[in-house]
C-alpha positions, 0 to 999 in steps of 0.5 A: 259622650253618652247620648240617650236614645228615646223613641225616634230621636237621641238626647245629646249635647251634639244632637239636635235640640231636645225640649222638655216642655209642658206645665209645672203641675197638672192642674187638670186633664183638659189644660194638660192636653191644651199645653201638650198640643201647642208644644207638640205642634210647634216642636214638629214645625221646627224639628225639635225633639219633644218630651211633655213635662207635667208633675202629678205632685209638687211636694216641696211647695212653700205653703201648706195651703199651696196646690200640689196636684192631682196625686200619683194615680190621677196624675199618671192617668193624665200623663198616659192620655197625653202620651197616647193622644200625641204619641210623645214621651213624657217626664215627671218628677218623683219625691218618694222611692215608692213612686219610682216604679209606677211613674216609670211604667208611664213616663220614659224619663223620671226626674229627681227634683233639685232638693232631693237629688242627694237622697240616696234611697230615692236616687237608687229607687229611680235608677232601678227602674232602668228609665232615663233619670234626669237629675236637677242640679241642687241650688246648693251644689257646685256642678262638679259635685253632680259626679257623686250623684251619677255614681249613686245612679250607676251603682245599681246599673243605670247610666241613662242619665241627664243633668239639668242646670237650674241655677244656684242660690245667691243670698236670700230669695235669689238664684243666679246661673253660672254659664261655666256650669254647662261646660262642667256638666258636659265634662261629666259626659252626660246630656245637659239640659237647661231649666230656664223656667226655674232658674228665674225663680225668686224662691220664697219671694212672695212669702208663701210662694216663689216669685219669678222673672219671666220677662228674662226667659228669652235672653236667659234661654239663649245664654244657655243654648249658646253653650252647646247643650242637649236642650231646654226645659220650659214650662208654659201656661195660657194664663201664668198669673193664674197658674197654680204653681210657679206662674211668675216663671212660666211663659205665656202659651201664646208665646211658644211659637216665637220663643222656640223659633229663635231658640231653635235657630240659635241651637242650629247655629251653635251646633254648626260651628267647628269645635275648638280646643283651647288650653 
């Protein structure tokens, strides 16, 4: 298994839970600090390895009128301040090859969005930074096909890779999560993360924006964590109904404590079990 060292912890399917948590798009500096502080305090309390997530740009919004974020320069300044203030690593997504290098100077983990994970030039540009690269599994790909994306990343000498499950398209405006995908992704010998937030999207469900089903966050997160994976990807907002992006999928910030309490207990239990080979 290819565990990845990050600051004072390791990301791995057999390691203690890693949480990539934060907000969808960086709406403001003050909101980012509020969200990071909450995630950091709860993660420390429950011995969860924590990475703050925030996007400086959401280039794949449904509508031309949708809020996209502060942009590369201002967004990276916010991420740097969060990292400095709370002494935590950060993750952000990029959409264009020229964003890879500046993002890697601030963020320890670079994320390739699901829609773009097959874009060879983007994958190679991210990989050349030597940062950890997280690939969201596209909604339109099977889990075994992620092996091709791994090969692209490794072709330029970077094998620091995490794979992120986020559901598959199921007809129009719907996603489903096949729990077998977790074991298939793990068989590729990379840490596997579950993006429970975006797995609950209803893509284009509101016509000009994505809908969502946040009421199922806890049950779906438990299903993913029960598969013995590296960790969880989770977005939260103090008022999800007024969030500028993906509010219908976001957890209320006040629910972080009880939510993560149950998830960490389950992660500890699953990883304490003896592995059995069944053939």
